[in-house]
C-alpha positions in Angstrom: -255.4 5.3 -74.8 -253.5 2.3 -76.1 -250.9 4.6 -77.8 -250.3 6.6 -74.6 -249.7 3.3 -72.7 -247.2 2.2 -75.4 -245.3 5.5 -75.1 -245.1 5.2 -71.4 -243.7 1.7 -71.6 -240.4 3.0 -73.1 -240.1 6.6 -71.8 -236.3 6.7 -72.1 -236.1 5.2 -75.5 -233.7 7.1 -77.8 -235.7 8.4 -80.7 -232.5 9.1 -82.7 -230.7 6.5 -84.7 -227.0 6.3 -83.8 -226.0 5.7 -87.4 -228.0 8.8 -88.5 -226.5 10.9 -85.8 -223.0 9.8 -86.7 -223.6 10.4 -90.4 -225.1 13.9 -89.6 -222.0 14.7 -87.5 -219.6 13.6 -90.2 -221.4 15.6 -92.9 -221.6 18.7 -90.7 -219.4 21.7 -91.3 -216.1 21.7 -89.4 -215.3 24.3 -86.8 -213.8 27.5 -88.3 -212.4 30.4 -86.2 -210.7 33.7 -86.9 -208.5 35.5 -84.3 -208.3 39.3 -84.5 -206.3 41.8 -82.5 -203.4 44.2 -82.5 -199.9 43.0 -83.5 -198.2 41.4 -80.5 -201.4 40.8 -78.6 -201.1 37.0 -78.7 -203.2 36.1 -81.7 -200.8 33.5 -83.0 -200.3 31.9 -79.6 -204.1 31.6 -79.0 -204.7 30.4 -82.5 -202.1 27.7 -82.3 -203.5 26.5 -79.0 -207.1 26.5 -80.2 -206.1 24.6 -83.4 -204.4 22.0 -81.2 -207.3 21.7 -78.8 -210.0 21.7 -81.6 -207.8 19.6 -83.9 -208.2 22.2 -86.6 -205.6 23.4 -89.2 -203.6 26.4 -88.0 -203.5 29.0 -90.8 -201.2 31.9 -90.5 -199.0 33.7 -93.0 -195.5 32.6 -91.7 -196.8 29.0 -91.2 -198.2 28.9 -94.7 -195.0 30.3 -96.3 -192.8 27.8 -94.4 -195.1 24.9 -95.3 -195.0 25.8 -99.0 -191.3 26.2 -99.0 -190.8 22.9 -97.1 -193.1 21.0 -99.4 -191.5 22.7 -102.5 -194.9 23.7 -104.0 -195.2 26.2 -106.8 -195.8 29.0 -104.2 -192.9 27.7 -102.1 -190.5 27.9 -105.1 -191.7 31.5 -105.9 -191.1 32.4 -102.2 -187.6 30.9 -102.2 -186.8 32.7 -105.5 -187.9 36.0 -104.0 -186.0 35.5 -100.8 -182.8 34.4 -102.5 -182.9 37.6 -104.5 -183.2 39.5 -101.2 -186.7 40.7 -102.0 -189.7 40.4 -99.7 -192.7 38.1 -100.3 -195.6 40.3 -101.6 -198.8 40.5 -99.6 -200.7 39.4 -102.7 -198.7 36.1 -102.8 -199.2 35.6 -99.0 -203.0 36.2 -99.4 -203.2 33.8 -102.3 -201.4 31.1 -100.2 -203.7 31.6 -97.2 -206.8 31.5 -99.3 -205.6 28.3 -101.1 -204.8 26.7 -97.8 -208.3 27.5 -96.5 -209.8 25.9 -99.6 -207.7 22.8 -99.3 -209.3 19.3 -98.7 -207.4 19.1 -95.4 -209.1 22.2 -94.1 -212.5 21.2 -95.5 -212.2 18.1 -93.3 -210.7 19.4 -90.1 -211.7 23.1 -90.2 -209.3 26.0 -89.5 -208.1 28.6 -87.0 -207.0 31.7 -89.0 -204.7 34.3 -87.4 -203.3 37.5 -88.9 -206.0 38.0 -91.6 -207.3 40.4 -92.4 -204.0 42.2 -92.4 -203.7 45.7 -91.1 -201.5 46.6 -94.0 -203.6 47.9 -96.9 -200.7 47.6 -99.4 -202.5 45.0 -101.5 -206.1 45.1 -100.3 -208.1 47.3 -98.0 -209.4 45.8 -94.8 -212.9 45.9 -96.1 -211.9 44.0 -99.3 -210.2 41.4 -97.1 -213.3 41.1 -94.9 -215.3 40.6 -98.1 -212.9 37.8 -99.1 -213.6 36.2 -95.7 -217.4 36.5 -96.2 -217.1 34.8 -99.6 -215.1 31.8 -98.3 -216.6 28.4 -98.9 -216.0 27.6 -95.2 -217.2 30.7 -93.5 -215.9 31.3 -89.9 -218.1 30.2 -87.1 -216.4 32.3 -84.4 -214.5 35.6 -84.5 -212.3 36.2 -81.5 -211.2 39.8 -81.0 -208.4 40.2 -78.5 -208.6 43.6 -76.8 -205.5 44.9 -75.2 -204.6 48.4 -74.0 -201.7 50.1 -75.6 -199.9 50.3 -72.3 -200.2 46.5 -71.6 -199.2 45.8 -75.2 -196.1 48.0 -74.9 -195.2 46.2 -71.6 -195.6 42.8 -73.2 -193.6 43.6 -76.3 -190.8 45.4 -74.4 -190.3 42.3 -72.2 -189.8 40.0 -75.2 -186.4 38.5 -76.2 -185.7 36.5 -79.3 -183.2 33.7 -79.5 -180.7 34.5 -82.3 -180.4 31.0 -83.7 -183.9 29.6 -83.5 -185.9 32.9 -83.8 -188.2 31.8 -80.9 -189.6 34.7 -78.9 -189.5 34.4 -75.1 -191.6 36.5 -72.7 -190.0 38.2 -69.7 -191.2 35.5 -67.3 -189.3 32.9 -69.3 -185.9 34.7 -69.5 -185.6 37.3 -66.7 -184.0 35.7 -63.6 -185.6 38.2 -61.2 -189.1 37.5 -62.4 -188.5 33.7 -62.4 -187.2 33.9 -58.7 -190.2 36.1 -57.8 -192.6 33.5 -59.2 -190.8 30.7 -57.4 -191.1 32.5 -54.0 -194.8 33.2 -54.6 -195.4 29.5 -55.2 
């Protein structure tokens, strides 16, 4: 009976040590996500926003290529050499760069949001081989987000896009079409 009375004296006492909880959190696996979907469905946009919100590393082919070129890494120099010759960067090289980025200490600490892999192109690896690579990653993905979009909606979305010639930034119809912009202003 004495032990039950002692337990009732402190019914709201925290049985977890704050230091242990903090250590457990710091040693836990970081959040890892993969975004899947058809080309033009908004994978990159969603991945970039999720990486920003979750404070993860955004991993995507173009981003990895630009980072390697900017930091003048071995891969970046290979990419520059190929581009200066007028050749395209092979899918094999891009895959190597993506996998190296996912295995980096930075990603091991913050986690990642991967977009555009597995690639629909089977030039270098089949989709099943790419999925096998993902399964064998040291940091396996916690979440797979598959964006479903009908072909009609996808066609409407892509046909309404315009690209700025200097910056290369892509704008949706509601950002560049004066008629759509006016319509949205009137609705508000």
